[in-house]
C-alpha positions in Angstrom: 248.7 120.5 245.9 245.8 118.8 244.2 246.5 115.9 241.9 244.4 117.6 239.3 246.5 120.8 239.3 248.9 119.9 236.5 247.2 118.0 233.8 243.5 117.6 234.6 243.8 113.9 234.0 240.5 112.3 233.1 239.1 110.2 234.6 240.6 111.3 237.9 242.5 108.8 240.0 242.0 108.5 243.7 240.0 110.6 246.2 238.3 114.0 245.8 240.3 117.0 244.7 241.7 119.5 247.2 240.5 123.1 246.8 243.3 125.5 246.1 243.8 128.9 244.7 246.0 129.1 241.7 248.4 132.0 241.1 247.7 133.8 237.9 249.2 136.6 235.9 247.5 138.5 233.0 249.0 136.9 229.9 248.7 137.0 226.2 250.9 134.7 224.1 249.4 135.1 220.6 248.4 132.1 218.5 250.3 128.9 219.3 252.8 127.8 216.7 252.3 124.3 215.3 255.2 121.9 215.4 255.7 119.9 212.2 257.9 117.2 213.7 255.6 114.9 215.6 252.4 115.0 217.5 254.0 114.8 220.9 256.0 117.9 220.3 253.2 120.2 219.2 252.6 121.9 222.6 255.0 124.8 223.1 255.1 124.2 226.8 255.7 121.2 229.0 252.7 119.2 230.2 253.3 120.3 233.7 252.6 123.9 232.7 249.9 123.4 230.1 246.9 123.8 232.3 247.9 126.8 234.4 245.7 129.8 233.8 247.6 131.8 232.7 251.0 130.1 232.8 253.6 131.6 235.1 255.6 134.3 233.4 259.0 135.6 234.0 259.4 138.4 236.5 258.7 141.7 235.0 256.4 140.4 232.2 253.9 143.2 231.5 251.8 141.8 228.7 248.2 143.2 228.2 245.8 142.2 231.0 243.6 140.3 228.6 242.7 137.2 230.7 240.2 138.7 233.1 242.1 136.7 235.8 243.5 137.7 239.1 246.7 137.6 241.1 246.2 136.7 244.8 249.3 138.6 245.7 247.7 141.8 244.5 244.8 143.4 246.5 241.4 142.6 245.0 240.5 145.1 242.3 236.8 144.3 241.9 236.5 143.0 238.3 234.7 139.7 238.9 230.9 140.1 238.8 230.4 138.6 242.2 231.5 141.9 243.8 228.8 143.7 245.7 228.7 147.5 245.7 225.1 148.4 245.7 222.2 148.6 243.3 221.5 146.5 240.3 223.5 147.0 237.0 223.9 143.8 235.1 220.4 143.4 233.7 219.5 141.3 230.8 221.1 141.9 227.4 221.1 145.7 227.4 222.4 148.9 228.9 222.3 149.4 232.6 219.0 149.3 234.4 215.5 148.0 233.5 213.7 144.7 233.8 214.7 141.7 231.6 212.3 140.9 228.8 209.8 138.2 229.5 210.7 134.8 228.2 208.4 132.5 226.3 210.3 129.5 227.8 210.5 130.2 231.5 211.5 126.7 232.5 214.9 125.3 231.6 216.5 121.9 232.2 216.1 121.0 235.8 214.1 124.1 236.7 211.1 123.5 239.0 207.8 123.9 237.3 206.5 126.0 240.2 208.9 128.9 239.5 206.9 132.0 238.6 207.8 134.8 236.2 207.5 137.3 239.1 210.1 135.4 241.2 212.4 135.2 238.1 212.1 139.0 237.5 212.8 139.8 241.1 215.8 137.5 241.0 217.2 139.1 237.8 216.9 142.5 239.4 218.9 141.6 242.5 222.2 142.7 240.9 225.3 144.5 242.0 227.1 147.5 240.6 230.6 146.4 239.7 233.6 148.3 238.3 235.1 146.3 235.4 238.3 147.8 234.0 238.5 147.6 230.2 241.3 145.6 228.7 242.7 147.6 225.8 239.2 149.0 225.5 237.6 145.6 225.6 235.1 144.3 228.1 236.4 140.9 229.4 235.3 139.4 232.7 235.3 136.2 234.6 232.0 135.1 236.0 231.6 132.4 238.7 229.5 129.4 237.6 226.6 128.2 239.8 227.7 126.0 242.6 225.1 123.4 241.6 227.0 122.9 238.3 230.2 121.9 240.2 228.4 119.2 242.3 228.7 116.7 239.4 232.2 117.8 238.5 235.3 115.8 239.0 237.7 118.7 238.5 237.3 121.4 241.2 239.3 124.2 242.7 240.6 125.5 239.4 239.5 128.7 237.8 239.0 127.0 234.4 236.1 125.0 235.8 234.8 127.5 238.4 234.6 130.6 236.2 233.0 131.3 232.8 234.7 134.0 230.7 232.6 136.6 229.0 233.9 138.9 226.2 231.9 141.6 224.5 233.3 141.9 221.0 232.8 145.3 219.3 234.7 144.6 216.1 234.3 142.9 212.8 235.4 139.2 212.8 238.4 140.1 210.6 239.7 142.6 213.2 239.3 140.3 216.2 243.0 139.5 216.5 244.1 143.0 215.7 241.9 144.4 218.4 243.8 142.2 220.9 240.9 139.9 221.9 242.1 136.7 223.4 240.6 133.2 223.9 241.1 130.9 226.9 242.9 128.1 225.0 245.4 130.7 223.9 245.9 131.9 227.5 246.4 128.3 228.5 248.9 127.9 225.7 247.2 124.8 224.5 247.7 123.4 221.0 244.3 122.9 219.3 244.2 119.8 217.1 240.4 119.9 216.4 238.3 123.0 216.1 234.6 122.2 215.8 232.0 124.7 214.8 228.3 124.3 215.3 226.2 126.9 213.4 222.6 127.6 214.3 219.8 130.1 213.5 216.6 129.4 215.4 216.8 125.7 216.0 215.2 124.5 219.2 216.7 122.8 222.2 215.9 119.2 220.9 218.1 119.7 217.8 220.8 121.4 219.8 221.2 118.8 222.4 221.2 116.1 219.7 224.2 117.6 218.0 226.0 118.8 221.2 225.6 115.5 222.9 227.0 113.6 219.9 230.0 115.9 219.7 230.7 115.5 223.4 230.5 111.7 223.1 232.9 111.9 220.2 235.4 113.9 222.3 235.0 111.3 225.1 235.9 108.6 222.5 239.1 110.5 221.6 240.1 110.4 225.3 239.8 106.6 225.3 242.4 106.1 222.5 245.3 105.7 224.9 247.6 104.3 222.3 247.3 107.3 220.0 250.2 109.7 219.8 247.7 112.6 219.6 244.9 111.6 221.8 244.5 109.9 225.1 243.2 110.8 228.6 244.1 114.5 228.1 242.8 114.6 224.5 240.0 117.0 225.4 242.6 119.8 225.8 243.2 119.6 222.1 239.6 120.1 221.1 237.6 123.3 221.1 233.9 123.3 220.4 232.6 126.6 219.0 228.8 127.3 218.9 227.8 130.3 216.8 224.3 131.6 217.1 223.1 133.8 214.2 221.4 136.6 216.0 220.6 137.2 219.7 216.9 137.8 219.0 216.7 134.7 216.7 218.4 132.3 219.1 215.9 129.9 220.7 215.5 130.8 224.4 215.6 127.1 225.4 218.9 126.6 223.7 220.3 129.4 225.9 218.9 127.6 228.9 220.7 124.3 227.8 224.0 126.2 227.4 223.3 127.8 230.8 222.8 124.4 232.4 226.2 123.4 231.0 227.8 126.6 232.4 228.6 128.1 228.9 226.1 130.9 229.2 224.7 133.2 231.9 221.7 135.4 231.6 222.1 139.0 232.5 225.8 139.7 232.0 225.8 140.6 228.3 225.9 144.3 227.2 225.0 145.7 223.8 227.4 148.6 224.0 230.9 149.0 225.4 232.2 152.6 225.8 229.8 153.8 223.2 230.7 151.1 220.7 228.0 148.6 219.7 228.7 145.0 220.5 228.8 142.7 217.5 229.1 139.4 219.4 228.9 138.0 222.9 231.5 135.4 223.5 231.2 133.0 226.4 234.0 130.5 227.2 233.8 127.7 229.6 235.2 124.2 230.1 232.1 122.2 230.9 232.0 118.8 232.6 228.3 118.1 232.1 226.0 117.4 229.2 222.3 117.8 228.7 220.9 114.7 227.1 217.8 114.4 224.8 215.6 113.8 227.9 216.9 117.3 229.1 218.7 115.6 232.0 222.1 116.8 233.1 224.7 114.1 232.8 228.3 114.2 234.1 231.3 112.0 234.3 229.2 109.1 235.5 227.8 109.0 231.9 231.3 109.0 230.4 231.5 112.7 229.7 234.9 114.3 229.7 235.6 118.1 230.1 234.9 120.0 226.9 236.2 123.5 226.0 233.2 125.4 224.7 233.3 128.8 223.0 229.8 130.2 222.6 229.6 133.1 220.2 226.2 134.8 220.3 226.0 137.3 217.5 224.1 140.4 218.2 222.5 140.6 214.8 221.3 138.0 212.3 223.9 138.1 209.4 223.5 134.7 207.9 225.6 131.5 208.0 228.6 132.8 206.0 229.1 135.5 208.6 229.0 132.8 211.3 231.7 130.9 209.5 233.7 134.2 209.2 233.7 134.5 213.0 234.9 130.9 213.1 237.6 131.1 210.5 238.8 134.7 210.6 238.2 135.6 214.3 238.8 132.5 216.4 240.9 130.1 214.2 243.9 132.4 213.7 244.4 132.5 217.5 244.0 128.8 218.1 245.8 127.7 214.9 244.0 124.4 214.7 245.1 121.5 212.5 241.7 120.4 211.4 238.4 122.4 211.4 235.1 120.4 211.4 231.9 122.1 210.3 228.5 121.0 211.7 225.0 122.3 211.5 222.8 122.1 214.6 220.5 119.2 213.9 223.2 117.0 212.5 224.1 114.0 214.7 227.6 112.4 214.1 227.9 108.8 215.2 230.1 107.9 218.2 233.4 107.7 216.3 232.8 109.8 213.3 234.9 112.8 214.3 237.9 110.5 215.0 237.6 108.8 211.6 237.3 112.2 209.9 240.4 113.5 211.7 242.3 110.2 211.0 242.0 110.8 207.2 243.9 114.0 207.6 246.5 112.4 209.9 247.1 109.5 207.6 247.5 111.6 204.4 249.1 115.0 204.5 247.8 115.9 201.0 244.2 115.9 202.1 242.8 119.4 202.3 239.2 118.6 202.9 237.0 115.6 203.7 233.4 114.7 204.3 231.6 111.7 205.8 228.4 110.0 204.9 225.2 112.0 205.7 222.2 109.8 206.3 218.5 110.8 206.6 217.3 110.6 210.2 214.8 107.8 210.1 213.5 108.2 213.6 212.9 105.5 216.2 212.3 102.1 214.6 212.7 103.8 211.2 209.1 105.2 211.5 210.0 108.1 209.2 210.2 105.7 206.3 206.4 105.5 206.3 206.6 109.0 204.7 207.3 108.4 201.0 209.1 111.8 200.8 211.5 110.8 203.6 212.0 107.4 202.1 212.9 108.8 198.6 215.4 111.1 200.2 216.9 108.3 202.1 217.4 106.3 198.9 218.9 109.4 197.2 221.3 110.0 200.0 222.4 106.4 200.1 223.0 106.0 196.4 224.9 109.3 196.4 227.2 107.9 199.1 227.6 104.6 197.4 228.2 105.8 193.8 228.9 109.5 193.5 231.0 110.4 196.5 233.4 107.4 196.1 233.9 108.2 192.4 234.8 111.8 193.1 237.0 110.8 196.0 239.0 108.5 193.7 239.5 111.5 191.3 240.5 113.7 194.2 237.9 116.4 193.7 234.5 116.2 195.5 232.2 118.8 194.0 230.6 119.5 197.4 231.7 118.8 201.0 228.3 119.3 202.8 228.5 122.2 205.3 226.3 120.1 207.6 229.2 117.6 208.2 232.6 118.2 206.7 236.2 119.0 207.7 239.1 121.0 206.3 242.8 121.4 207.0 243.1 124.9 208.3 246.5 125.4 206.6 245.0 124.5 203.2 242.2 127.1 203.6 244.5 130.1 204.2 244.7 132.7 201.5 247.9 132.6 199.4 247.9 136.4 199.3 245.6 139.1 200.7 242.2 138.7 199.1 243.2 135.7 197.0 242.6 132.1 198.2 239.9 129.7 199.3 238.6 131.6 202.3 238.6 135.0 200.4 236.5 133.4 197.6 234.3 131.7 200.1 233.4 134.9 202.0 232.7 136.9 198.9 229.2 135.6 199.0 228.5 137.4 202.4 228.9 140.9 201.1 227.7 140.0 197.6 224.1 139.5 198.7 224.0 142.5 201.1 225.7 145.1 199.0 223.3 144.7 196.0 226.2 145.0 193.5 226.4 141.3 192.6 225.2 139.9 189.3 222.5 137.3 189.2 225.0 134.6 188.2 227.3 135.2 191.1 224.4 135.5 193.5 223.0 132.1 192.6 226.4 130.6 192.5 227.0 131.6 196.1 223.9 129.9 197.2 226.2 126.8 197.1 229.2 128.5 198.7 230.6 125.2 199.9 231.0 124.1 196.2 233.0 127.2 195.6 235.2 126.4 198.5 235.9 122.9 197.3 236.9 124.1 193.8 239.1 126.9 195.2 240.8 124.4 197.5 241.7 121.9 194.7 242.6 124.7 192.2 244.8 126.6 194.8 247.8 128.0 192.9 251.0 126.1 193.3 249.5 123.7 195.9 248.2 120.2 195.6 245.3 119.6 198.0 242.9 116.8 197.5 239.4 116.1 198.8 238.4 112.7 200.3 235.2 110.9 201.2 235.4 109.0 204.5 232.8 106.3 204.5 233.3 105.3 208.2 232.4 108.8 209.4 228.6 108.9 209.5 226.1 111.5 210.6 222.4 111.7 210.5 220.3 114.8 209.7 216.7 115.7 209.5 215.3 115.9 206.0 212.1 117.7 204.9 209.0 115.7 205.5 206.5 118.1 203.8 206.2 119.0 200.1 206.5 122.8 200.6 209.7 122.5 202.8 211.2 120.0 200.4 210.6 122.2 197.3 212.0 125.3 199.1 215.1 123.5 200.2 215.9 122.0 196.8 215.4 125.4 195.1 218.5 126.7 196.7 220.4 123.4 196.3 219.6 123.1 192.6 220.2 126.7 191.6 223.4 126.9 193.7 224.8 123.6 192.4 223.9 124.4 188.7 225.7 127.8 188.7 228.6 126.6 190.8 229.1 123.7 188.5 229.1 126.1 185.5 231.6 128.2 187.3 234.0 125.3 188.0 233.8 124.1 184.4 234.4 127.6 183.1 237.6 127.9 185.2 238.8 124.3 184.9 242.1 125.5 183.5 243.1 126.8 186.9 243.8 123.3 187.9 246.7 123.3 185.4 248.3 126.1 187.4 247.9 124.3 190.7 250.6 122.1 192.2 248.8 118.9 191.3 250.9 116.1 189.7 250.7 115.3 186.0 248.6 112.2 186.3 246.4 113.9 188.9 245.7 116.7 186.5 244.7 114.1 183.9 242.3 112.5 186.3 240.8 115.9 187.2 240.4 116.8 183.5 238.5 113.6 183.0 236.3 114.4 186.0 235.5 117.9 184.6 234.5 116.2 181.3 232.3 113.8 183.2 230.7 116.7 185.1 230.1 118.7 181.9 228.2 115.7 180.3 226.1 115.5 183.5 225.4 119.2 183.3 224.2 118.9 179.7 221.9 116.0 180.7 220.5 117.9 183.6 219.7 120.8 181.3 217.7 118.5 178.9 216.3 116.3 181.6 212.9 117.8 181.2 212.7 116.8 177.5 214.5 113.5 178.0 212.0 112.3 180.6 209.1 113.2 178.4 210.7 111.6 175.3 211.2 108.4 177.2 207.6 108.3 178.2 206.5 109.2 174.7 208.5 106.5 172.9 207.4 103.8 175.4 203.8 104.6 174.7 204.4 104.7 170.9 206.1 101.4 171.0 203.3 99.9 173.0 200.6 101.3 170.8 202.4 99.9 167.7 203.0 96.5 169.3 202.7 93.9 166.4 201.7 91.1 168.8 197.9 91.3 168.8 197.7 88.6 171.5 199.3 90.9 174.0 198.3 94.5 174.3 199.2 96.3 177.6 195.9 98.2 177.7 193.9 96.1 175.3 191.8 97.9 172.8 192.0 101.1 174.8 195.7 101.4 174.4 196.0 104.3 172.0 193.2 106.3 173.8 194.9 105.7 177.2 198.3 106.8 175.9 196.8 109.9 174.3 195.1 110.9 177.5 198.2 110.3 179.6 200.3 112.4 177.3 197.8 115.3 177.6 197.8 114.9 181.4 201.6 115.0 181.4 201.6 118.3 179.4 198.8 119.8 181.5 200.7 118.9 184.7 203.9 120.5 183.4 202.1 123.7 182.5 200.4 123.9 185.9 203.8 123.5 187.7 205.3 126.3 185.6 202.4 128.6 186.4 202.6 127.9 190.2 206.4 128.1 190.2 206.4 131.6 188.6 204.0 133.3 191.0 203.3 131.2 194.1 205.1 130.0 197.2 205.2 126.2 197.7 203.4 126.8 201.0 200.5 128.5 199.2 200.2 125.9 196.4 200.7 122.8 198.5 197.5 121.0 197.2 198.4 121.7 193.5 201.9 120.3 194.0 200.6 117.2 195.8 198.2 116.6 192.9 201.0 117.1 190.3 203.3 114.6 192.2 200.4 112.1 192.2 199.9 112.5 188.5 203.6 112.1 187.7 203.7 109.0 190.0 200.9 107.5 187.9 202.8 108.2 184.7 205.9 106.7 186.2 204.0 103.5 187.1 202.7 103.3 183.5 206.3 103.7 182.2 207.6 100.9 184.4 204.7 98.7 183.3 205.4 99.4 179.6 209.2 98.8 179.9 208.5 95.5 181.6 205.9 94.5 179.0 208.3 95.4 176.2 211.0 93.2 177.6 208.5 90.4 178.3 207.1 90.5 174.7 210.5 89.8 173.2 211.7 87.3 175.9 208.6 85.2 176.4 208.8 83.2 173.2 212.5 82.4 173.8 212.3 81.8 177.6 214.9 79.4 178.8 217.0 79.4 175.6 220.2 81.2 176.5 221.7 81.3 172.9 218.5 82.8 171.4 218.5 85.4 174.1 222.0 86.5 173.1 220.9 86.6 169.5 218.0 88.7 170.4 220.3 91.2 172.1 222.3 91.4 168.8 219.3 91.7 166.5 216.6 93.5 168.3 217.9 97.1 168.8 215.1 98.5 170.9 215.0 95.4 173.1 218.8 95.6 173.6 218.7 99.3 174.4 215.9 98.9 176.9 217.7 96.0 178.7 221.0 97.8 178.8 219.4 100.9 180.2 217.4 99.0 182.9 220.4 96.9 184.0 222.8 99.9 184.1 220.5 101.8 186.4 218.4 99.5 188.6 220.8 96.6 188.4 223.7 98.8 189.2 221.8 100.1 192.3 221.4 96.5 193.6 225.0 95.3 192.8 226.7 98.4 194.2 224.6 98.4 197.4 225.5 94.7 198.0 229.2 95.5 197.4 229.1 98.2 200.1 227.1 95.9 202.4 224.2 98.3 202.6 221.2 96.7 200.8 218.5 97.7 203.2 217.5 101.0 201.5 216.8 98.9 198.4 214.1 97.2 200.3 212.7 100.1 202.3 213.1 103.1 200.0 213.5 102.0 196.3 209.8 101.9 195.4 209.0 105.4 196.9 212.0 106.8 195.1 210.9 105.3 191.7 207.5 106.8 191.9 208.7 110.2 193.1 211.5 110.4 190.5 209.4 112.3 187.9 208.8 115.0 190.6 212.6 115.5 191.0 212.7 116.5 187.3 209.4 118.0 186.5 208.7 119.9 189.7 211.9 120.6 191.6 213.9 121.7 188.5 211.0 123.8 187.2 210.5 125.6 190.5 214.2 126.1 190.9 214.7 127.7 187.4 211.5 129.7 187.7 212.9 131.3 190.9 216.5 132.1 190.0 215.7 135.7 190.9 215.3 134.6 194.5 218.8 134.5 196.0 217.7 134.5 199.6 219.0 132.0 202.1 215.6 131.2 203.6 216.2 133.4 206.6 215.7 137.1 206.9 217.5 139.8 208.9 215.9 141.9 211.5 213.5 144.4 209.9 212.4 147.3 212.1 209.7 149.7 211.0 210.2 153.4 211.7 208.7 154.6 214.9 205.4 156.5 214.6 204.7 157.0 218.3 202.7 154.8 220.6 199.0 154.3 221.4 198.6 153.1 225.0 195.5 151.5 226.5 194.6 153.1 229.8 191.5 153.1 232.1 189.5 156.3 232.7 186.3 156.5 234.7 186.0 152.7 234.6 186.2 152.6 230.8 189.2 151.5 228.6 190.3 154.2 226.3 193.3 154.7 224.0 195.9 157.3 224.9 197.7 158.8 222.0 198.9 162.2 220.6 197.0 164.1 218.0 196.3 167.7 217.1 193.3 169.0 219.2 193.5 172.8 219.3 191.0 174.4 216.9 193.5 177.0 215.7 196.1 174.3 214.9 193.5 172.3 212.9 192.6 175.4 210.9 196.2 176.3 210.3 197.0 172.8 209.0 194.0 172.9 206.7 195.1 176.3 205.3 198.6 174.9 204.6 197.2 171.9 202.8 195.0 174.2 200.6 198.0 176.4 199.8 200.2 173.5 198.8 197.4 172.0 196.8 197.0 175.2 194.7 200.6 175.0 193.6 201.0 172.5 190.8 204.4 170.7 191.3 206.8 170.2 188.5 206.6 166.9 186.7 209.0 164.5 188.2 210.3 161.7 186.1 209.9 158.5 188.0 213.2 156.8 188.7 213.8 153.4 190.0 216.0 153.1 193.1 219.0 150.7 193.1 217.1 147.9 194.8 214.3 148.0 192.3 216.7 148.0 189.4 218.4 145.0 190.8 215.1 143.2 191.3 214.0 143.9 187.8 217.4 142.7 186.5 217.1 139.5 188.4 213.6 138.8 187.2 214.5 139.6 183.6 217.4 137.1 183.9 215.0 134.6 185.3 212.7 135.2 182.4 215.4 134.7 179.8 216.8 131.6 181.5 213.4 130.0 181.7 212.5 130.9 178.1 215.8 129.5 176.9 215.4 126.3 179.0 211.8 125.8 177.8 212.6 126.6 174.1 215.6 124.2 173.9 213.8 121.4 175.6 210.6 122.0 173.5 212.7 122.0 170.3 214.3 118.7 171.2 210.8 117.2 171.9 209.4 118.5 168.6 212.3 117.2 166.6 212.5 113.8 168.2 208.8 113.0 168.4 208.8 112.5 164.6 208.9 108.9 163.8 211.7 107.6 161.6 211.5 104.4 159.6 214.8 103.1 158.4 215.3 100.9 155.5 217.0 97.6 156.1 220.2 98.7 154.3 220.2 101.8 156.5 221.0 104.1 153.6 218.1 106.5 153.8 216.0 108.1 156.5 212.6 109.2 155.5 210.0 110.5 157.9 206.9 108.3 157.7 203.8 107.8 159.8 203.8 105.2 162.6 203.3 101.6 161.6 203.2 98.2 163.2 206.7 97.7 162.0 209.7 98.1 164.4 210.1 101.7 165.4 213.6 103.0 165.9 214.8 106.4 167.1 218.5 107.1 167.2 218.1 109.8 169.9 216.4 107.4 172.3 219.1 104.8 171.6 221.8 107.4 172.4 220.1 108.3 175.7 220.0 104.7 176.8 223.6 104.1 175.9 224.7 107.4 177.5 223.0 106.4 180.7 224.8 103.0 180.6 228.2 104.7 180.0 227.7 107.2 182.9 226.6 104.4 185.1 229.6 102.4 184.2 231.9 105.3 185.2 230.1 105.6 188.6 230.3 101.9 189.2 234.0 101.8 188.3 234.8 104.6 190.6 232.8 103.0 193.5 234.6 99.8 193.0 238.0 101.4 192.9 237.1 103.3 196.1 236.4 100.0 197.9 239.7 98.5 196.7 241.7 101.5 197.8 239.9 101.7 201.1 240.7 98.0 201.7 244.4 98.5 200.8 245.2 101.8 202.5 242.3 102.4 204.9 
């Protein structure tokens, strides 16, 4: 017997494996039961039996033949697709017969460039008719993998590595288990510790291999942790990687070729109907021993790759990301019963040990229900992407969020959003407490909400940020006490938009979804009181909700607050009593007046473009607006620095007088406090986290693009609240009208089509038209269909929201742009014209001190996170 027959130890010890034929019985064991005692006792069978496919069963066991396997003691029944009975049947992705559709990407990894489409078509047509018995009405079959794939494999002679399993699912994801579909890890009776899902739409092969390669290297790292009770050389058996492609027609052809090179996909075996039932998903299962790297070269064990169990779910139709997650959570996870589920988007690249660190957080603390790592902007080779100011500003934004915001929320125990691009959940925590009630039930409401047309505009926008809803439902789960954590040591990079149009479109969904989801969580904050959280934890969460409410109010008035800051800085500079130092000389008042008019003109232009135009069609206007706001931001920074310099310069070097100035000069004190609490906080906190480099490379671009975040992104988002699309569309097929075919007749190209040609028929049609025209129809009252009514309702909501937002911000500006001169005794407040005397506005002072207070909370939370991380890991 082969040394690899029992445990598939990796790396193998000794010489080459001996080929053997393993006895198998059809077997279905149901979802594995998780042991709660210790990690070593989780597997329900002994290690010596854990890799048999299927495990040997007692004599007389007659379970459903769901494995697609065979018993060598029974005569061959002909249900593997390498049987030969005659003419071709298994043609590409359709019913029997016909040629496969031409591919726009005829060359896959390792394919010779001399291959022709004709040779490919001829090869695809050389098929065999096979008789595949249905298993409980389901099409399940084992397909031999190419022999070339096994040349670089260490494990040979076992069906797991020599056959790929194909299942044509004809049911809804919720009915997958009920319809008695099985998965290979269940057949092997393996305990799944980590279940990783990679969702994709139409991403190309470069993005796919970047993510898949990183995941496989992370799994290889798990196998090197020999001292771990959970992991070790056989750790790959406890990990399943699920790839869900959102639509067969949308999936990039070269991604299929990459999966084919890994053995997890074969062209030509899929069918779109089974016994008259349409297929909803094509499921390919294979334990691969090779990886396709970013140079599109196949790498094996010589590159440190361990076997990886891949479950590739190719959905027949494009039904959006939530439906892909429903396949993952409701179809596959109940069978595998994993401990931790990790969510990844194709294009996200986890670092070499990120998945281990993410899993370790759950292993260390049993109260953690969800966790996320640090998502960084992909800066490209040698950080060349930082030359793009848009990428640099997003890099700074991501970094400061991971330094200040995520640590603060992690200390409280509730992170407002665990990014779907890289996050993890404890599967047990996600399960519904009762049918239709629980985190997953609330999470998947958004899928039917957008398609049914019955959803309100508030709910539709709220579910644009469905991951925020899942986080809230998890923490507020009734009678349970789950917490969310930020794991700084788990890092992943992702591509960020590098063009204005793409950036605006992305933030439209982010901002609208986060705004309405935040409002939802604040409106239902009392649900935390009915959860199983402890008394002090509930107090912390109440404080966090108060903090989030204040932030939400500031976000609502950010449009007015930014303009008021600019306005008061220009007023203070224009009324500067020091004639020896004028920021713009004698042209100061004129310059400020022009800049204020430019500011207002830019805002109006952005509103107009946002209401009617796509960002792709108004790219030049948006670029011009960003440039104008960047100029205004530069003027604001210059005026703030000049204001501080005017007060400090006469007392430079005198420490006591500086303290006295802080006590006496109100505007000077407020300006200094505001600057230190923002920019000073950025520097100090970055140094504390030992990540100062973004301050050097990305701080300046972020400063100058900051007005665009407020005046462009928020305006476009609110002006498009009626648009609740996800950015991807389903398959739209026009009704058939008949074909017009180009043919050759007498050496001339003509169009062949069907049309009336008989004179009598033409006359009859004309007479019918005249008869119908002579009869005046009854007046029909025009009625709007359901879809039109919904669109009108959404647009009216958008109009009301934008008007309310504009009116409240404009009212605040009108009230606060009046100058107030206070008497020294502070007893009366009388509006008076601007003068050279000291100007003071209580609202501006309140804004500065509020910024300082919020920054202090963020800094305190970030510091506490570092202390707790150092103490408890």
